[in-house]
Backbone as JSON Lines, residues from 0, in Angstrom:
{"i":0,"aa":"X","n":[3.26,-17.34,3.72],"ca":[2.47,-16.58,2.76],"c":[1.1,-16.32,3.35]}
{"i":1,"aa":"X","n":[0.57,-15.18,3.1],"ca":[-0.74,-14.8,3.62],"c":[-1.72,-14.7,2.46]}
{"i":2,"aa":"X","n":[-2.86,-15.3,2.64],"ca":[-3.9,-15.19,1.62],"c":[-5.06,-14.4,2.2]}
{"i":3,"aa":"X","n":[-5.51,-13.44,1.47],"ca":[-6.63,-12.61,1.9],"c":[-7.69,-12.68,0.82]}
{"i":4,"aa":"X","n":[-8.89,-13.05,1.21],"ca":[-10.01,-13.05,0.27],"c":[-10.96,-11.95,0.69]}
{"i":5,"aa":"X","n":[-11.4,-11.19,-0.23],"ca":[-12.31,-10.1,0.07],"c":[-13.24,-9.9,-1.11]}
{"i":6,"aa":"X","n":[-14.31,-9.22,-0.85],"ca":[-15.28,-8.95,-1.9],"c":[-15.5,-7.46,-2.02]}
{"i":7,"aa":"X","n":[-15.76,-7.05,-3.23],"ca":[-16.16,-5.68,-3.5],"c":[-17.38,-5.76,-4.39]}
{"i":8,"aa":"X","n":[-17.99,-4.64,-4.65],"ca":[-19.15,-4.63,-5.53],"c":[-18.81,-5.36,-6.82]}
{"i":9,"aa":"X","n":[-19.61,-6.29,-7.19],"ca":[-19.37,-7.02,-8.42],"c":[-18.78,-8.4,-8.2]}
{"i":10,"aa":"X","n":[-18.42,-8.75,-6.97],"ca":[-17.96,-10.11,-6.72],"c":[-16.58,-10.19,-6.12]}
{"i":11,"aa":"X","n":[-16.07,-11.41,-6.04],"ca":[-14.77,-11.65,-5.43],"c":[-13.67,-11.14,-6.34]}
{"i":12,"aa":"X","n":[-12.63,-10.6,-5.75],"ca":[-11.55,-10.01,-6.51],"c":[-10.38,-10.98,-6.6]}
{"i":13,"aa":"X","n":[-9.68,-10.93,-7.67],"ca":[-8.51,-11.77,-7.87],"c":[-7.23,-11.03,-7.61]}
{"i":14,"aa":"X","n":[-6.23,-11.28,-8.43],"ca":[-4.89,-10.79,-8.15],"c":[-4.49,-9.61,-9.02]}
{"i":15,"aa":"X","n":[-5.42,-8.79,-9.42],"ca":[-5.07,-7.59,-10.17],"c":[-4.15,-6.73,-9.32]}
{"i":16,"aa":"X","n":[-3.28,-5.95,-9.92],"ca":[-2.24,-5.25,-9.18],"c":[-2.78,-4.37,-8.05]}
{"i":17,"aa":"X","n":[-3.82,-3.61,-8.3],"ca":[-4.34,-2.75,-7.24],"c":[-4.91,-3.58,-6.12]}
{"i":18,"aa":"X","n":[-5.54,-4.67,-6.44],"ca":[-6.1,-5.53,-5.41],"c":[-5.01,-6.3,-4.69]}
{"i":19,"aa":"X","n":[-3.93,-6.59,-5.37],"ca":[-2.79,-7.21,-4.71],"c":[-2.24,-6.26,-3.65]}
{"i":20,"aa":"X","n":[-2.23,-4.99,-3.95],"ca":[-1.8,-3.99,-2.99],"c":[-2.65,-4.06,-1.75]}
{"i":21,"aa":"X","n":[-3.96,-4.11,-1.91],"ca":[-4.84,-4.18,-0.76],"c":[-4.53,-5.42,0.06]}
{"i":22,"aa":"X","n":[-4.45,-6.57,-0.59],"ca":[-4.21,-7.81,0.12],"c":[-2.86,-7.79,0.84]}
{"i":23,"aa":"X","n":[-1.82,-7.33,0.15],"ca":[-0.5,-7.28,0.77],"c":[-0.46,-6.3,1.92]}
{"i":24,"aa":"X","n":[-1.1,-5.17,1.75],"ca":[-1.11,-4.16,2.8],"c":[-1.87,-4.66,4.02]}
{"i":25,"aa":"X","n":[-3.03,-5.27,3.8],"ca":[-3.82,-5.8,4.9],"c":[-3.05,-6.91,5.59]}
{"i":26,"aa":"X","n":[-2.43,-7.79,4.81],"ca":[-1.71,-8.92,5.37],"c":[-0.5,-8.47,6.17]}
{"i":27,"aa":"X","n":[0.31,-7.6,5.62],"ca":[1.56,-7.24,6.27],"c":[1.4,-6.23,7.39]}
{"i":28,"aa":"X","n":[0.37,-5.43,7.36],"ca":[0.24,-4.39,8.39],"c":[-0.63,-4.81,9.54]}
{"i":29,"aa":"X","n":[-1.41,-5.87,9.36],"ca":[-2.33,-6.24,10.42],"c":[-3.57,-5.39,10.42]}
{"i":30,"aa":"X","n":[-3.68,-4.5,9.47],"ca":[-4.86,-3.64,9.37],"c":[-5.91,-4.43,8.62]}
{"i":31,"aa":"X","n":[-7.09,-4.55,9.18],"ca":[-8.13,-5.36,8.55],"c":[-9.19,-4.51,7.93]}
{"i":32,"aa":"X","n":[-9.86,-5.07,6.97],"ca":[-11.01,-4.39,6.41],"c":[-12.16,-4.54,7.38]}
{"i":33,"aa":"X","n":[-12.92,-3.49,7.55],"ca":[-14.03,-3.53,8.48],"c":[-15.04,-4.58,8.05]}
{"i":34,"aa":"X","n":[-15.67,-5.21,9.01],"ca":[-16.67,-6.23,8.74],"c":[-18.05,-5.59,8.75]}
{"i":35,"aa":"X","n":[-19.0,-6.28,8.17],"ca":[-20.38,-5.83,8.22],"c":[-20.58,-4.59,7.37]}
{"i":36,"aa":"X","n":[-21.18,-3.56,7.98],"ca":[-21.52,-2.34,7.26],"c":[-20.35,-1.38,7.11]}
{"i":37,"aa":"X","n":[-19.19,-1.74,7.61],"ca":[-18.03,-0.87,7.47],"c":[-17.89,0.05,8.67]}
{"i":38,"aa":"X","n":[-16.95,0.95,8.57],"ca":[-16.66,1.86,9.66],"c":[-17.8,2.86,9.83]}
{"i":39,"aa":"X","n":[-17.99,3.29,11.06],"ca":[-19.02,4.28,11.33],"c":[-18.44,5.67,11.15]}
{"i":40,"aa":"X","n":[-19.33,6.66,11.06],"ca":[-18.87,8.04,10.96],"c":[-18.01,8.42,12.15]}
{"i":41,"aa":"X","n":[-18.4,7.93,13.35],"ca":[-17.63,8.25,14.56],"c":[-16.23,7.65,14.5]}
{"i":42,"aa":"X","n":[-16.13,6.39,14.04],"ca":[-14.81,5.77,14.0],"c":[-13.92,6.42,12.93]}
{"i":43,"aa":"X","n":[-14.5,6.81,11.82],"ca":[-13.73,7.51,10.79],"c":[-13.27,8.86,11.32]}
{"i":44,"aa":"X","n":[-14.15,9.55,12.02],"ca":[-13.79,10.85,12.6],"c":[-12.65,10.71,13.6]}
{"i":45,"aa":"X","n":[-12.74,9.69,14.44],"ca":[-11.67,9.46,15.43],"c":[-10.37,9.09,14.72]}
{"i":46,"aa":"X","n":[-10.47,8.28,13.67],"ca":[-9.29,7.88,12.91],"c":[-8.66,9.09,12.23]}
{"i":47,"aa":"X","n":[-9.49,9.96,11.65],"ca":[-8.97,11.18,11.03],"c":[-8.26,12.06,12.05]}
{"i":48,"aa":"X","n":[-8.84,12.19,13.24],"ca":[-8.2,12.98,14.29],"c":[-6.82,12.43,14.62]}
{"i":49,"aa":"X","n":[-6.72,11.12,14.79],"ca":[-5.43,10.49,15.11],"c":[-4.45,10.65,13.94]}
{"i":50,"aa":"X","n":[-4.94,10.43,12.72],"ca":[-4.07,10.55,11.54],"c":[-3.55,11.98,11.4]}
{"i":51,"aa":"X","n":[-4.43,12.96,11.58],"ca":[-4.01,14.36,11.49],"c":[-3.05,14.74,12.6]}
{"i":52,"aa":"X","n":[-3.11,14.02,13.73],"ca":[-2.19,14.28,14.83],"c":[-0.85,13.58,14.62]}
{"i":53,"aa":"X","n":[-0.72,12.81,13.53],"ca":[0.57,12.19,13.21],"c":[0.7,10.73,13.58]}
{"i":54,"aa":"X","n":[-0.37,10.07,13.99],"ca":[-0.33,8.65,14.33],"c":[-0.18,7.82,13.06]}
{"i":55,"aa":"X","n":[0.99,7.21,12.88],"ca":[1.26,6.5,11.62],"c":[0.37,5.27,11.45]}
{"i":56,"aa":"X","n":[0.01,4.61,12.54],"ca":[-0.9,3.46,12.42],"c":[-2.27,3.93,11.92]}
{"i":57,"aa":"X","n":[-2.76,5.04,12.47],"ca":[-4.05,5.59,12.02],"c":[-3.95,6.04,10.56]}
{"i":58,"aa":"X","n":[-2.82,6.61,10.17],"ca":[-2.64,7.03,8.79],"c":[-2.7,5.83,7.84]}
{"i":59,"aa":"X","n":[-2.03,4.75,8.23],"ca":[-2.06,3.54,7.41],"c":[-3.46,2.95,7.34]}
{"i":60,"aa":"X","n":[-4.14,2.92,8.46],"ca":[-5.5,2.38,8.48],"c":[-6.43,3.24,7.62]}
{"i":61,"aa":"X","n":[-6.28,4.54,7.73],"ca":[-7.11,5.45,6.92],"c":[-6.81,5.27,5.43]}
{"i":62,"aa":"X","n":[-5.54,5.09,5.09],"ca":[-5.16,4.83,3.69],"c":[-5.86,3.58,3.19]}
{"i":63,"aa":"X","n":[-5.86,2.55,4.01],"ca":[-6.53,1.3,3.64],"c":[-8.03,1.51,3.47]}
{"i":64,"aa":"X","n":[-8.63,2.29,4.37],"ca":[-10.07,2.57,4.27],"c":[-10.4,3.29,2.96]}
{"i":65,"aa":"X","n":[-9.6,4.28,2.6],"ca":[-9.85,5.0,1.33],"c":[-9.59,4.1,0.13]}
{"i":66,"aa":"X","n":[-8.62,3.24,0.21],"ca":[-8.33,2.33,-0.89],"c":[-9.47,1.34,-1.11]}
{"i":67,"aa":"X","n":[-10.02,0.84,-0.01],"ca":[-11.08,-0.17,-0.09],"c":[-12.48,0.42,-0.1]}
{"i":68,"aa":"X","n":[-12.61,1.7,0.25],"ca":[-13.94,2.29,0.36],"c":[-14.68,1.81,1.59]}
{"i":69,"aa":"X","n":[-13.95,1.6,2.67],"ca":[-14.53,1.12,3.92],"c":[-14.87,2.3,4.81]}
{"i":70,"aa":"X","n":[-16.15,2.63,4.9],"ca":[-16.61,3.73,5.75],"c":[-16.44,5.1,5.12]}
{"i":71,"aa":"X","n":[-15.76,5.14,4.0],"ca":[-15.52,6.39,3.26],"c":[-15.61,6.05,1.77]}
{"i":72,"aa":"X","n":[-15.85,7.04,0.93],"ca":[-15.83,6.75,-0.51],"c":[-14.42,6.34,-0.94]}
{"i":73,"aa":"X","n":[-14.34,5.43,-1.92],"ca":[-13.03,5.06,-2.44],"c":[-12.36,6.3,-3.0]}
{"i":74,"aa":"X","n":[-11.1,6.47,-2.64],"ca":[-10.36,7.64,-3.12],"c":[-8.88,7.29,-3.11]}
{"i":75,"aa":"X","n":[-8.36,6.95,-4.29],"ca":[-6.96,6.55,-4.4],"c":[-6.02,7.7,-4.04]}
{"i":76,"aa":"X","n":[-6.41,8.92,-4.36],"ca":[-5.55,10.07,-4.04],"c":[-5.4,10.24,-2.54]}
{"i":77,"aa":"X","n":[-6.5,10.13,-1.8],"ca":[-6.43,10.24,-0.34],"c":[-5.72,9.03,0.25]}
{"i":78,"aa":"X","n":[-5.9,7.87,-0.35],"ca":[-5.16,6.7,0.12],"c":[-3.66,6.94,-0.01]}
{"i":79,"aa":"X","n":[-3.25,7.45,-1.16],"ca":[-1.83,7.74,-1.38],"c":[-1.33,8.81,-0.41]}
{"i":80,"aa":"X","n":[-2.15,9.82,-0.15],"ca":[-1.77,10.89,0.79],"c":[-1.45,10.3,2.16]}
{"i":81,"aa":"X","n":[-2.35,9.42,2.65],"ca":[-2.15,8.87,3.99],"c":[-1.05,7.82,4.01]}
{"i":82,"aa":"X","n":[-0.86,7.09,2.92],"ca":[0.27,6.17,2.85],"c":[1.58,6.95,2.94]}
{"i":83,"aa":"X","n":[1.66,8.05,2.19],"ca":[2.87,8.86,2.21],"c":[3.14,9.42,3.62]}
{"i":84,"aa":"X","n":[2.09,9.87,4.29],"ca":[2.26,10.41,5.65],"c":[2.83,9.34,6.59]}
{"i":85,"aa":"X","n":[2.34,8.11,6.47],"ca":[2.85,7.03,7.31],"c":[4.25,6.61,6.87]}
{"i":86,"aa":"X","n":[4.49,6.59,5.57],"ca":[5.79,6.16,5.04],"c":[6.92,7.08,5.47]}
{"i":87,"aa":"X","n":[6.69,8.38,5.45],"ca":[7.77,9.3,5.84],"c":[8.09,9.19,7.32]}
{"i":88,"aa":"X","n":[7.21,8.54,8.07],"ca":[7.49,8.28,9.49],"c":[8.15,6.92,9.7]}
{"i":89,"aa":"X","n":[8.45,6.22,8.59],"ca":[9.16,4.95,8.69],"c":[8.3,3.71,8.64]}
{"i":90,"aa":"X","n":[7.02,3.83,8.33],"ca":[6.13,2.67,8.25],"c":[6.43,1.91,6.96]}
{"i":91,"aa":"X","n":[7.06,0.74,7.1],"ca":[7.48,-0.02,5.92],"c":[6.29,-0.55,5.11]}
{"i":92,"aa":"X","n":[5.19,-0.83,5.77],"ca":[4.01,-1.27,5.03],"c":[3.49,-0.16,4.13]}
{"i":93,"aa":"X","n":[3.53,1.05,4.63],"ca":[3.1,2.2,3.82],"c":[4.08,2.45,2.68]}
{"i":94,"aa":"X","n":[5.38,2.25,2.94],"ca":[6.38,2.39,1.88],"c":[6.11,1.38,0.77]}
{"i":95,"aa":"X","n":[5.8,0.15,1.16],"ca":[5.47,-0.88,0.18],"c":[4.22,-0.49,-0.61]}
{"i":96,"aa":"X","n":[3.22,0.03,0.09],"ca":[1.99,0.45,-0.59],"c":[2.25,1.54,-1.61]}
{"i":97,"aa":"X","n":[3.06,2.53,-1.22],"ca":[3.4,3.6,-2.17],"c":[4.2,3.06,-3.34]}
{"i":98,"aa":"X","n":[5.15,2.19,-3.04],"ca":[5.94,1.6,-4.12],"c":[5.05,0.88,-5.11]}
{"i":99,"aa":"X","n":[4.06,0.17,-4.6],"ca":[3.14,-0.55,-5.48],"c":[2.31,0.41,-6.31]}
{"i":100,"aa":"X","n":[1.84,1.49,-5.68],"ca":[1.06,2.49,-6.44],"c":[1.9,3.12,-7.55]}
{"i":101,"aa":"X","n":[3.18,3.4,-7.24],"ca":[4.05,4.0,-8.26],"c":[4.46,2.98,-9.33]}
{"i":102,"aa":"X","n":[4.54,1.72,-8.95],"ca":[4.93,0.7,-9.94],"c":[3.81,0.48,-10.96]}
{"i":103,"aa":"X","n":[2.58,0.49,-10.48],"ca":[1.43,0.19,-11.33],"c":[0.77,1.47,-11.78]}
{"i":104,"aa":"X","n":[0.4,1.51,-13.02],"ca":[-0.32,2.66,-13.54],"c":[-1.75,2.58,-13.02]}
{"i":105,"aa":"X","n":[-2.13,3.52,-12.16],"ca":[-3.45,3.44,-11.55],"c":[-4.1,4.79,-11.4]}
{"i":106,"aa":"X","n":[-5.23,4.81,-10.71],"ca":[-5.99,6.05,-10.6],"c":[-5.36,7.11,-9.7]}
{"i":107,"aa":"X","n":[-4.42,6.74,-8.83],"ca":[-3.82,7.75,-7.94],"c":[-2.84,8.63,-8.71]}
{"i":108,"aa":"X","n":[-2.03,8.02,-9.53],"ca":[-1.06,8.74,-10.35],"c":[-0.47,7.76,-11.36]}
{"i":109,"aa":"X","n":[0.13,8.28,-12.43],"ca":[0.69,7.38,-13.44],"c":[1.9,6.61,-12.9]}
{"i":110,"aa":"X","n":[2.16,5.48,-13.5],"ca":[3.3,4.66,-13.09],"c":[4.59,5.48,-13.15]}
{"i":111,"aa":"X","n":[5.44,5.27,-12.15],"ca":[6.74,5.91,-12.1],"c":[7.69,4.9,-11.45]}
{"i":112,"aa":"X","n":[8.31,4.02,-12.26],"ca":[9.14,2.97,-11.71],"c":[10.3,3.47,-10.84]}
{"i":113,"aa":"X","n":[10.83,4.64,-11.14],"ca":[11.94,5.17,-10.32],"c":[11.45,5.49,-8.91]}
{"i":114,"aa":"X","n":[10.25,6.08,-8.8],"ca":[9.7,6.34,-7.47],"c":[9.32,5.04,-6.77]}
{"i":115,"aa":"X","n":[8.83,4.07,-7.54],"ca":[8.52,2.76,-6.95],"c":[9.79,2.16,-6.35]}
{"i":116,"aa":"X","n":[10.88,2.22,-7.1],"ca":[12.15,1.67,-6.61],"c":[12.6,2.38,-5.34]}
{"i":117,"aa":"X","n":[12.41,3.69,-5.29],"ca":[12.8,4.47,-4.1],"c":[12.07,3.97,-2.85]}
{"i":118,"aa":"X","n":[10.75,3.83,-2.96],"ca":[9.96,3.41,-1.8],"c":[10.23,1.95,-1.44]}
{"i":119,"aa":"X","n":[10.32,1.08,-2.46],"ca":[10.63,-0.32,-2.18],"c":[12.0,-0.44,-1.51]}
{"i":120,"aa":"X","n":[12.97,0.33,-2.0],"ca":[14.32,0.27,-1.43],"c":[14.33,0.72,0.03]}
{"i":121,"aa":"X","n":[13.61,1.79,0.32],"ca":[13.58,2.29,1.71],"c":[13.03,1.22,2.65]}
{"i":122,"aa":"X","n":[11.96,0.54,2.24],"ca":[11.37,-0.5,3.08],"c":[12.25,-1.75,3.1]}
{"i":123,"aa":"X","n":[12.83,-2.09,1.95],"ca":[13.7,-3.27,1.86],"c":[14.89,-3.13,2.79]}
{"i":124,"aa":"X","n":[15.46,-1.94,2.87],"ca":[16.6,-1.71,3.76],"c":[16.24,-1.92,5.23]}
{"i":125,"aa":"X","n":[14.96,-1.83,5.54],"ca":[14.5,-2.06,6.91],"c":[14.01,-3.5,7.11]}
{"i":126,"aa":"X","n":[14.23,-4.35,6.1],"ca":[13.92,-5.76,6.22],"c":[12.55,-6.18,5.75]}
{"i":127,"aa":"X","n":[11.82,-5.31,5.06],"ca":[10.48,-5.66,4.58],"c":[10.61,-6.63,3.41]}
{"i":128,"aa":"X","n":[10.17,-7.87,3.61],"ca":[10.35,-8.93,2.61],"c":[9.59,-8.64,1.32]}
{"i":129,"aa":"X","n":[8.36,-8.15,1.43],"ca":[7.58,-7.87,0.22],"c":[8.27,-6.81,-0.63]}
{"i":130,"aa":"X","n":[8.85,-5.81,0.01],"ca":[9.56,-4.76,-0.72],"c":[10.86,-5.28,-1.32]}
{"i":131,"aa":"X","n":[11.52,-6.21,-0.64],"ca":[12.73,-6.8,-1.18],"c":[12.43,-7.56,-2.47]}
{"i":132,"aa":"X","n":[11.33,-8.31,-2.47],"ca":[10.93,-9.06,-3.66],"c":[10.55,-8.09,-4.79]}
{"i":133,"aa":"X","n":[9.77,-7.07,-4.45],"ca":[9.35,-6.09,-5.47],"c":[10.55,-5.36,-6.06]}
{"i":134,"aa":"X","n":[11.5,-4.99,-5.22],"ca":[12.71,-4.3,-5.7],"c":[13.54,-5.22,-6.58]}
{"i":135,"aa":"X","n":[13.66,-6.49,-6.18],"ca":[14.4,-7.45,-7.0],"c":[13.77,-7.58,-8.39]}
{"i":136,"aa":"X","n":[12.45,-7.56,-8.44],"ca":[11.75,-7.64,-9.72],"c":[12.07,-6.43,-10.59]}
{"i":137,"aa":"X","n":[12.13,-5.24,-9.98],"ca":[12.48,-4.04,-10.74],"c":[13.89,-4.16,-11.3]}
{"i":138,"aa":"X","n":[14.85,-4.66,-10.48],"ca":[16.22,-4.84,-10.95],"c":[16.29,-5.89,-12.06]}
{"i":139,"aa":"X","n":[15.5,-6.95,-11.93],"ca":[15.52,-8.0,-12.95],"c":[15.05,-7.48,-14.3]}
{"i":140,"aa":"X","n":[14.07,-6.56,-14.26],"ca":[13.49,-6.04,-15.5],"c":[14.03,-4.68,-15.93]}
{"i":141,"aa":"X","n":[14.9,-4.1,-15.11],"ca":[15.43,-2.78,-15.44],"c":[14.36,-1.7,-15.44]}
{"i":142,"aa":"X","n":[13.42,-1.79,-14.54],"ca":[12.34,-0.8,-14.44],"c":[12.61,0.16,-13.29]}
{"i":143,"aa":"X","n":[12.91,1.4,-13.62],"ca":[13.16,2.42,-12.61],"c":[14.56,2.39,-12.04]}
{"i":144,"aa":"X","n":[15.28,1.35,-12.34],"ca":[16.67,1.16,-11.91],"c":[17.4,0.48,-13.07]}
{"i":145,"aa":"X","n":[18.72,0.6,-13.11],"ca":[19.45,-0.12,-14.16],"c":[19.24,-1.64,-13.99]}
{"i":146,"aa":"X","n":[19.07,-2.35,-15.09],"ca":[18.92,-3.79,-15.0],"c":[20.18,-4.38,-14.39]}
{"i":147,"aa":"X","n":[19.99,-5.21,-13.36],"ca":[21.12,-5.76,-12.64],"c":[20.74,-7.14,-12.1]}
{"i":148,"aa":"X","n":[21.07,-8.19,-12.86],"ca":[20.71,-9.54,-12.43],"c":[21.29,-9.92,-11.07]}
{"i":149,"aa":"X","n":[22.47,-9.4,-10.75],"ca":[23.08,-9.72,-9.45],"c":[22.26,-9.13,-8.31]}
{"i":150,"aa":"X","n":[21.81,-7.89,-8.44],"ca":[20.97,-7.28,-7.41],"c":[19.6,-7.93,-7.36]}
{"i":151,"aa":"X","n":[19.11,-8.37,-8.51],"ca":[17.82,-9.03,-8.56],"c":[17.85,-10.35,-7.82]}
{"i":152,"aa":"X","n":[19.01,-10.99,-7.78],"ca":[19.14,-12.3,-7.16],"c":[19.37,-12.23,-5.65]}
{"i":153,"aa":"X","n":[19.67,-11.04,-5.14],"ca":[19.96,-10.95,-3.71],"c":[18.8,-10.5,-2.9]}
């Protein structure tokens, strides 16, 4: 298990769903939040260039930056955009991030458990443990998928 402690304006954050996404994404992807004053304009510009060129790691990192407001203003919509770009290239961490955004009603878009299940399933099929657990939870509760205790247990 990975524990990530981070601070945002107003103090230390706990386990609220959106913040759980940040912690899980940072933990599972190896992408870290910038230290000190955050990313510089030059590093963000270079990251944007790489992301626009299709670099899935840069897309994931940029998504994390927009989610956390590291070097750029917080923007859940842009975070979701870059997560989707990385996810369609097979980045399981980005798939998990999108699944979490769709599972939880948040500022990027309203909850959509069926879309959450789709993204969690895609990552789970590639062996992503966090997505397997999240998908099992959806099956256990019948959210976005038919309730199926047998699938929830596997």
